[in-house]
C-alpha positions as CSV (number, residue, x, y, z in Angstrom):
1,M,90.2,175.0,156.8
2,E,89.8,172.5,154.0
3,F,89.3,173.6,150.4
4,K,87.8,172.2,147.2
5,E,88.8,173.3,143.7
6,L,86.1,175.4,142.1
7,V,87.9,175.6,138.8
8,K,91.5,174.7,138.0
9,G,93.8,176.8,140.2
10,V,91.0,178.4,142.3
11,K,90.1,176.8,145.6
12,I,87.1,177.7,147.9
13,P,86.6,176.9,151.6
14,V,84.4,173.9,152.1
15,I,82.5,175.8,154.8
16,G,81.6,179.4,154.1
17,M,79.1,181.7,155.8
18,G,75.6,182.4,154.7
19,T,73.9,185.7,155.5
20,F,70.2,185.3,155.0
21,G,68.6,187.0,158.1
22,I,71.7,189.1,158.7
23,G,70.8,192.7,158.7
24,G,67.1,191.7,158.6
25,E,65.2,189.3,156.4
26,M,62.9,191.0,153.8
27,S,63.6,194.5,155.1
28,P,66.6,196.1,156.8
29,D,67.0,195.7,160.6
30,T,70.2,197.3,162.0
31,S,69.7,196.2,165.6
32,H,72.0,193.2,165.4
33,D,74.6,194.5,162.9
34,K,77.5,194.7,165.4
35,E,77.0,191.1,166.5
36,C,76.7,189.9,162.9
37,I,79.8,191.8,161.9
38,A,81.8,190.3,164.8
39,A,80.6,186.8,163.8
40,L,81.6,187.3,160.1
41,R,85.0,188.6,161.2
42,R,85.5,185.6,163.5
43,G,84.6,183.3,160.7
44,I,87.1,184.9,158.3
45,E,89.8,184.6,161.0
46,L,89.1,180.8,161.2
47,G,89.4,180.5,157.4
48,M,85.7,180.6,156.5
49,T,86.6,183.2,153.8
50,H,83.7,182.4,151.5
51,I,80.8,184.8,152.3
52,D,77.5,184.4,150.5
53,T,74.9,187.1,150.3
54,A,72.2,188.5,147.9
55,E,70.6,191.7,146.9
56,M,67.3,190.3,148.2
57,Y,68.5,189.7,151.7
58,A,67.2,192.5,153.9
59,A,66.6,194.5,150.7
60,G,70.4,194.9,150.2
61,H,71.3,195.6,153.8
62,S,72.9,192.2,154.2
63,E,75.4,193.2,151.5
64,E,76.1,196.4,153.4
65,V,76.8,194.4,156.6
66,V,79.1,192.1,154.7
67,G,80.9,195.1,153.2
68,K,81.5,196.5,156.7
69,A,82.7,193.2,158.0
70,I,85.3,192.6,155.4
71,R,86.9,196.0,155.5
72,P,89.9,195.0,157.7
73,F,90.8,192.0,155.6
74,D,92.9,191.4,152.5
75,R,90.3,191.4,149.7
76,G,92.5,188.9,147.8
77,K,92.0,186.3,150.4
78,L,88.2,186.5,150.5
79,F,85.7,184.8,148.2
80,I,82.5,187.0,148.0
81,T,79.3,185.6,146.4
82,S,76.2,187.6,145.7
83,K,73.0,186.9,143.8
84,V,70.6,188.8,141.6
85,W,66.9,188.6,142.3
86,R,64.4,187.2,139.9
87,T,62.8,190.6,139.1
88,N,66.1,192.0,137.9
89,L,67.0,189.4,135.2
90,K,66.4,191.6,132.1
91,Y,69.8,192.6,130.6
92,N,70.0,196.2,131.8
93,D,68.3,195.5,135.1
94,L,70.9,192.7,135.8
95,L,73.9,194.9,135.0
96,N,72.5,197.7,137.3
97,A,71.7,195.2,140.1
98,A,75.3,193.9,140.0
99,K,76.7,197.4,140.2
100,R,74.4,198.2,143.2
101,S,75.6,195.0,144.9
102,L,79.2,195.9,144.4
103,K,78.6,199.4,145.8
104,R,76.9,198.0,148.9
105,L,79.7,195.4,149.4
106,E,82.3,198.1,148.9
107,I,84.2,196.0,146.4
108,E,85.1,196.4,142.7
109,Q,84.6,192.7,141.7
110,M,82.6,189.8,143.1
111,D,84.1,186.4,143.0
112,L,80.9,184.7,142.1
113,Y,77.6,186.1,140.9
114,L,74.5,183.9,140.8
115,V,71.0,184.1,139.3
116,H,69.1,183.6,142.5
117,W,66.0,182.0,141.0
118,H,64.9,181.3,137.4
119,N,62.2,183.7,136.2
120,P,60.0,182.1,133.4
121,D,58.7,185.6,132.5
122,I,62.2,186.8,131.4
123,P,64.0,184.9,128.7
124,L,66.9,183.0,130.2
125,K,68.9,183.8,127.1
126,E,68.8,187.5,127.9
127,T,69.8,186.9,131.5
128,M,72.8,184.8,130.6
129,R,73.9,187.3,128.0
130,G,74.0,189.8,130.9
131,M,75.9,187.4,133.1
132,E,78.5,186.8,130.4
133,Y,78.9,190.6,130.0
134,L,79.6,191.0,133.7
135,L,82.4,188.5,133.3
136,E,83.8,190.3,130.3
137,Q,83.7,193.6,132.2
138,E,85.4,191.8,135.2
139,L,82.6,192.8,137.6
140,T,82.7,189.1,138.7
141,R,85.2,186.4,138.4
142,F,82.8,183.6,138.0
143,I,79.1,183.1,137.3
144,G,76.5,180.5,138.4
145,V,72.9,179.9,139.3
146,S,70.8,179.1,142.4
147,N,67.8,176.9,142.8
148,F,68.0,175.7,139.2
149,S,67.0,172.2,138.0
150,V,69.2,170.2,135.7
151,E,67.2,171.2,132.7
152,E,67.4,174.9,133.6
153,M,71.1,174.5,134.1
154,K,71.5,172.9,130.7
155,E,69.4,175.7,129.1
156,A,71.4,178.5,130.8
157,Q,74.7,177.0,129.8
158,S,73.6,176.7,126.2
159,Y,73.3,180.5,126.0
160,L,76.9,181.1,127.0
161,D,79.5,181.5,124.3
162,K,82.7,181.2,126.3
163,A,81.8,181.2,130.0
164,K,80.9,178.2,132.2
165,I,78.4,177.9,135.0
166,V,80.6,176.9,137.9
167,N,78.1,176.7,140.7
168,N,74.5,175.9,141.6
169,Q,73.4,176.8,145.1
170,V,70.5,174.8,146.4
171,E,68.9,173.6,149.6
172,Y,70.6,170.4,150.6
173,S,70.9,168.7,154.0
174,L,70.2,165.4,155.8
175,M,66.6,166.5,155.9
176,R,66.4,167.7,152.2
177,R,67.8,165.1,150.0
178,E,66.2,165.9,146.6
179,P,69.5,167.1,145.0
180,E,70.8,163.5,145.3
181,K,68.4,162.3,142.6
182,E,69.5,164.2,139.6
183,L,71.2,167.5,140.4
184,L,74.2,166.3,142.4
185,P,75.2,163.5,140.0
186,F,74.9,166.1,137.1
187,C,77.1,168.6,138.9
188,Q,79.6,165.9,139.8
189,K,79.8,164.6,136.3
190,N,80.2,168.1,134.9
191,E,82.5,169.4,137.6
192,I,80.1,172.1,138.8
193,M,80.3,172.9,142.5
194,L,77.0,172.5,144.4
195,T,76.7,174.9,147.4
196,A,74.3,173.5,150.0
197,Y,72.3,176.2,151.8
198,S,70.3,175.6,154.9
199,P,72.5,172.6,155.6
200,L,70.9,172.2,159.0
201,G,67.3,172.1,157.7
202,H,66.6,175.6,158.9
203,G,67.7,174.6,162.4
204,A,65.4,171.5,162.5
205,L,68.5,169.2,162.7
206,V,69.5,171.0,165.9
207,K,66.0,171.1,167.5
208,K,64.8,167.6,166.6
209,K,66.1,164.6,168.5
210,I,67.7,162.3,166.0
211,P,69.2,159.2,167.7
212,L,71.7,158.4,165.0
213,L,73.1,161.9,165.0
214,D,73.3,161.9,168.8
215,A,75.1,158.6,168.8
216,L,77.6,159.7,166.2
217,A,78.2,163.0,168.0
218,K,79.1,161.1,171.1
219,K,81.3,158.6,169.2
220,Y,83.3,161.4,167.5
221,N,83.2,163.8,170.4
222,K,81.5,166.4,168.1
223,T,78.1,168.1,168.0
224,S,75.1,167.0,165.9
225,V,75.6,170.1,163.8
226,Q,79.2,169.1,163.1
227,I,78.2,165.6,162.2
228,A,75.5,166.9,159.8
229,L,77.9,169.3,158.1
230,N,80.8,166.8,157.9
231,W,78.4,164.4,156.1
232,L,77.6,167.0,153.5
233,L,81.3,167.9,153.0
234,S,82.2,164.3,152.4
235,K,80.3,164.5,149.1
236,D,82.3,165.3,146.0
237,W,81.7,168.7,144.5
238,V,79.8,169.9,147.6
239,I,80.5,172.9,149.8
240,T,78.2,174.6,152.3
241,I,77.3,178.0,153.8
242,P,75.6,177.7,157.2
243,K,74.3,181.0,158.6
244,A,76.8,183.0,160.5
245,S,74.8,185.2,162.8
246,N,76.8,184.8,166.1
247,I,80.3,183.8,167.1
248,K,79.3,180.7,169.0
249,H,77.6,179.2,165.9
250,V,80.5,180.2,163.6
251,E,83.0,178.4,165.9
252,E,80.8,175.3,166.1
253,N,80.5,175.2,162.3
254,F,84.2,175.4,161.9
255,G,84.5,172.3,164.1
256,A,83.0,170.3,161.2
257,V,86.3,170.2,159.3
258,G,89.7,168.6,160.0
259,W,88.3,165.0,160.5
260,K,86.2,162.5,158.6
261,L,83.3,160.2,159.3
262,S,84.1,156.5,158.7
263,K,82.7,154.9,155.5
264,E,80.4,152.8,157.7
265,D,79.0,155.8,159.5
266,M,78.6,157.7,156.2
267,E,76.5,154.9,154.8
268,K,74.3,155.0,157.9
269,L,73.7,158.7,157.4
270,D,73.1,158.1,153.7
271,K,70.2,155.7,154.6
272,L,68.8,158.0,157.3
273,V,65.2,159.1,156.8
274,I,64.1,162.0,158.9
């Protein structure tokens, strides 16, 4: 596995595992739990020790699946991220949501806790005060945001006394390039890790025939998935969390590390319009 430094002295795997859809989507579905737990455990064995989840995923059941999956492993070697939903951003609601997530995950501290979406109906200042309190109480090691614009990030940071936002998780892929305009340059300049979710365009990069991806896959003896993920990871201050619902996909995702695209091929992908 390859790593990037989240903050000084703390490294995070460049490829982690996303869990939206694991344990159900908007409501719990236990029918595939065993398969998902096996996939998550295989990923951890391969070094994909960053697992991302959220209280909204399957109404909390995704966190429960993650909790079961990580039981056999050394907690100190894992990096667990969860997210608080936009309806729980008032101070007390946020603290209670974090505690519920910890209980479902069966852990005492999260590594990273994110505000899932900005809620304009709840003062961001109140939310960030709650996030900072979670840090002080050591219920999370780091805090960040998800789906925030540059302006929202600046505002959120302005309400923190000592803490720093270390991460913004957004949709970013060869098909979704909006972060490159303002957000990614801002994160790179301020040393904030950008976590790319849906790095395969919700599967569209796999289903759609894209001649350049096919050609590069053949050239490097890789799959189109691995080319697309490697392109993302070549960006400074970018990591990714493709979904980890079965062992085959987890192993394919892992094949995106340990090699590099040439500068010329990177530039071709940079110019690709899908």
